[in-house]
PLY file of the C-alpha trace (Angstrom):
ply
format ascii 1.0
element vertex 233
property float x
property float y
property float z
element edge 232
property int vertex1
property int vertex2
end_header
-12.83 9.04 11.71
-13.92 5.47 11.30
-10.87 3.29 11.73
-11.93 1.06 8.72
-10.00 1.78 5.35
-11.72 0.82 2.07
-9.81 0.44 -1.02
-12.05 1.52 -3.96
-11.01 -0.05 -7.12
-12.90 1.49 -10.07
-12.18 2.85 -13.26
-15.35 4.71 -13.94
-14.76 8.08 -12.49
-18.39 8.72 -11.85
-19.00 5.40 -10.03
-15.68 5.85 -8.13
-16.68 9.26 -6.99
-20.08 8.10 -5.87
-18.36 5.54 -3.77
-15.79 7.76 -2.18
-18.13 10.66 -1.48
-20.53 8.12 0.27
-17.50 6.98 2.32
-16.27 10.35 3.18
-19.79 11.45 4.10
-19.94 8.50 6.58
-16.45 8.96 7.93
-14.74 6.27 6.43
-11.23 6.41 5.13
-10.41 5.43 1.59
-7.99 4.60 -1.13
-8.42 4.57 -4.61
-7.03 2.60 -7.80
-8.30 2.81 -11.28
-6.60 -0.34 -12.72
-5.75 -4.00 -11.49
-1.93 -3.46 -11.24
-2.39 -0.40 -9.11
-5.05 -2.27 -7.09
-2.67 -4.97 -6.14
0.02 -2.89 -5.26
-2.11 -0.54 -2.92
-3.69 -3.78 -1.28
-0.12 -5.02 -0.50
1.51 -1.74 0.68
-1.53 -0.25 2.62
-3.47 -3.58 3.83
-6.91 -1.97 3.76
-9.81 -3.32 5.79
-11.97 -3.87 2.81
-11.81 -3.88 -0.87
-14.55 -2.69 -3.10
-13.47 -4.25 -6.52
-14.93 -3.35 -9.97
-14.32 -6.32 -12.41
-14.24 -4.54 -15.67
-10.76 -2.84 -15.10
-8.65 -1.71 -18.13
-5.56 -3.75 -17.86
-6.88 -7.06 -16.26
-10.05 -8.72 -15.25
-10.82 -8.15 -11.52
-11.16 -11.80 -11.05
-7.28 -11.93 -11.60
-7.06 -9.14 -8.94
-8.69 -11.40 -6.55
-6.74 -14.39 -7.11
-3.46 -12.21 -6.69
-4.50 -10.82 -3.38
-5.61 -14.33 -2.21
-2.20 -15.52 -2.65
-1.09 -13.53 0.37
-4.08 -12.11 2.10
-7.78 -12.97 3.34
-8.71 -9.11 3.39
-12.43 -8.97 2.49
-13.14 -8.29 -1.07
-16.56 -7.11 -2.02
-17.10 -7.12 -5.93
-19.13 -4.54 -7.58
-20.03 -5.62 -10.90
-22.79 -5.52 -13.72
-22.22 -9.40 -14.15
-25.22 -10.92 -12.56
-25.34 -14.54 -13.89
-25.07 -17.28 -11.50
-22.07 -18.72 -13.35
-20.41 -15.33 -12.89
-21.07 -15.16 -9.10
-19.92 -18.68 -8.71
-16.68 -17.98 -10.63
-16.29 -14.79 -8.51
-16.68 -16.39 -5.12
-14.47 -19.40 -6.35
-11.67 -16.90 -6.94
-12.02 -15.74 -3.32
-14.36 -12.79 -3.20
-16.43 -12.51 0.06
-19.44 -10.64 -1.35
-20.82 -9.10 -4.40
-23.10 -6.05 -5.16
-24.64 -5.85 -8.62
-24.50 -2.61 -10.68
-26.58 -0.44 -10.38
-26.59 -0.42 -6.78
-27.94 2.08 -3.96
-25.62 3.77 -1.60
-27.75 2.36 1.22
-27.11 -1.32 0.28
-23.41 -0.36 -0.38
-23.02 0.91 3.12
-25.18 -2.04 4.56
-22.67 -4.46 2.93
-19.84 -2.57 4.51
-21.42 -2.59 7.79
-22.03 -6.29 7.71
-18.26 -7.07 6.69
-17.14 -4.77 9.50
-19.50 -6.82 12.08
-18.12 -10.08 10.55
-14.49 -8.93 10.92
-15.23 -8.13 14.70
-16.97 -11.42 15.32
-13.96 -13.12 13.85
-11.48 -11.51 16.06
-13.70 -12.26 18.91
-13.68 -15.94 17.84
-9.98 -15.99 18.97
-10.65 -17.47 22.24
-13.57 -19.96 22.30
-14.24 -22.49 24.83
-12.56 -25.28 22.55
-9.84 -23.94 20.78
-9.51 -26.85 18.25
-12.45 -28.51 16.57
-12.04 -31.99 14.86
-14.47 -33.90 12.74
-13.19 -36.83 10.89
-10.19 -35.37 8.80
-11.56 -31.84 9.35
-9.61 -29.66 12.00
-10.64 -26.04 12.68
-7.92 -24.25 14.82
-10.04 -21.21 16.07
-7.14 -19.53 17.98
-5.19 -19.59 14.53
-8.13 -18.62 12.48
-7.56 -21.57 9.85
-8.98 -24.85 8.84
-7.44 -28.19 7.19
-8.69 -31.31 5.84
-6.42 -34.42 6.19
-3.54 -32.01 7.24
-3.90 -29.84 4.35
-4.55 -26.29 5.01
-7.80 -25.17 3.17
-7.70 -22.10 1.56
-10.83 -20.17 2.59
-12.05 -16.65 2.30
-13.08 -15.03 5.69
-16.76 -15.63 4.84
-16.16 -19.39 4.04
-14.43 -19.71 7.17
-17.10 -17.98 9.08
-19.71 -20.25 7.61
-17.66 -23.33 8.33
-17.26 -22.22 11.92
-20.98 -21.56 12.31
-21.75 -25.12 11.06
-19.03 -26.76 13.13
-20.10 -25.14 16.27
-23.69 -26.53 15.67
-22.51 -30.08 14.56
-25.54 -32.47 14.31
-28.22 -29.44 14.23
-30.09 -28.27 11.29
-29.54 -24.58 10.78
-32.13 -22.99 8.79
-31.38 -20.59 5.92
-32.65 -17.62 7.96
-30.55 -18.50 11.05
-27.29 -18.82 8.88
-27.86 -15.61 6.84
-28.76 -13.56 9.90
-25.49 -14.99 11.69
-23.38 -14.44 8.57
-24.83 -11.36 7.10
-26.74 -9.79 10.04
-30.20 -9.89 7.87
-32.09 -12.58 5.91
-33.11 -11.28 2.61
-34.11 -13.45 -0.39
-30.92 -12.43 -2.07
-28.87 -13.52 0.75
-30.38 -17.10 0.84
-29.31 -17.34 -2.95
-25.97 -15.90 -2.09
-25.69 -18.53 0.77
-26.22 -21.30 -1.80
-23.37 -19.94 -3.97
-20.97 -19.80 -0.94
-21.98 -23.35 0.34
-21.00 -24.61 -3.29
-17.60 -22.96 -3.05
-17.19 -24.05 0.50
-18.12 -27.64 -0.37
-15.62 -27.60 -3.59
-12.69 -27.04 -0.93
-13.92 -29.12 1.76
-15.54 -32.19 0.27
-13.49 -34.88 -1.76
-16.75 -35.10 -3.79
-18.88 -32.09 -3.45
-21.71 -34.01 -5.39
-21.94 -36.51 -2.47
-20.74 -34.48 0.56
-19.76 -36.11 3.83
-19.51 -32.92 6.10
-22.29 -30.66 5.01
-25.63 -31.97 4.59
-28.40 -30.17 2.54
-31.96 -30.08 3.95
-33.88 -28.95 0.79
-35.90 -26.12 1.63
-34.74 -25.74 5.15
-31.04 -25.43 5.41
-27.69 -26.98 6.28
-26.11 -29.40 9.01
-22.72 -30.31 9.86
-22.55 -34.28 10.08
-20.21 -35.85 12.68
-17.75 -37.98 10.70
-16.43 -41.07 12.28
0 1
1 2
2 3
3 4
4 5
5 6
6 7
7 8
8 9
9 10
10 11
11 12
12 13
13 14
14 15
15 16
16 17
17 18
18 19
19 20
20 21
21 22
22 23
23 24
24 25
25 26
26 27
27 28
28 29
29 30
30 31
31 32
32 33
33 34
34 35
35 36
36 37
37 38
38 39
39 40
40 41
41 42
42 43
43 44
44 45
45 46
46 47
47 48
48 49
49 50
50 51
51 52
52 53
53 54
54 55
55 56
56 57
57 58
58 59
59 60
60 61
61 62
62 63
63 64
64 65
65 66
66 67
67 68
68 69
69 70
70 71
71 72
72 73
73 74
74 75
75 76
76 77
77 78
78 79
79 80
80 81
81 82
82 83
83 84
84 85
85 86
86 87
87 88
88 89
89 90
90 91
91 92
92 93
93 94
94 95
95 96
96 97
97 98
98 99
99 100
100 101
101 102
102 103
103 104
104 105
105 106
106 107
107 108
108 109
109 110
110 111
111 112
112 113
113 114
114 115
115 116
116 117
117 118
118 119
119 120
120 121
121 122
122 123
123 124
124 125
125 126
126 127
127 128
128 129
129 130
130 131
131 132
132 133
133 134
134 135
135 136
136 137
137 138
138 139
139 140
140 141
141 142
142 143
143 144
144 145
145 146
146 147
147 148
148 149
149 150
150 151
151 152
152 153
153 154
154 155
155 156
156 157
157 158
158 159
159 160
160 161
161 162
162 163
163 164
164 165
165 166
166 167
167 168
168 169
169 170
170 171
171 172
172 173
173 174
174 175
175 176
176 177
177 178
178 179
179 180
180 181
181 182
182 183
183 184
184 185
185 186
186 187
187 188
188 189
189 190
190 191
191 192
192 193
193 194
194 195
195 196
196 197
197 198
198 199
199 200
200 201
201 202
202 203
203 204
204 205
205 206
206 207
207 208
208 209
209 210
210 211
211 212
212 213
213 214
214 215
215 216
216 217
217 218
218 219
219 220
220 221
221 222
222 223
223 224
224 225
225 226
226 227
227 228
228 229
229 230
230 231
231 232
C-alpha cells in the first residue's frame, strides 16, 4: 500500500467515487469529506499527504477551505474545479493552492498530477541538506534546512510549489531558466498547460516577494524565454 494519504473533498458522489476508486485501484490510501467544515477538520486531525479539493462545496467556497488550512499547514492542495478563467485560477493560487485540475478531467491526468506532487515532496525533503544551507540576496533570505524564506526579516507565506520555484531560481541566480527547464523541474514535464500555469504561479510568487510586483527587483522576465533571479546589491 502506498504511504501517500489523499484527502478527497467533493460533494458530488459520482465524482468522489471516481476519484476514490482510482486511488484505491492504484494502492493509495484516502479519506473523504463532503463539505468545507468536514474538510478542515479532517485535514487538521489526519494531516493527509495531499488534498484534492472541489471548490463548489455546499457550506462554503473551497477557496475559504484553502485559506483556513494555510493558516497552519503547507500540505499540498490540488484544486479540482470547473472554473477555468485565468482570474479564477489566480484567485485559487493566491489563496494558497499548489495546482489545479479543470473538470472534466481524465483519471490519467489526475494520477499524473498526484505523482508530480509526490516527487516534489520528495525533492523538497531532499533539499534539507544542500551545500549552502542559507541563501541571501538583498533582503531575501532562504533557509533551506528550515524550508522557509523571508524578505527583510519577515517570513514569506509560500505554498510548497511557490517555495520550490523560488529555490530553483535562487540556486541558479544570474542564469536565465527557460520555461521548459522550469516546468520539467517543477512538474516533471513540459506541456503548454504547464507553461500557462507557470505564469500564474510566477504572478502569485511576485506578489509575495516583490515590493512592487509590476517592477520586480528579484525575478526578471525574459519574454518568450523564461525567468532569471537577479543578484540584488
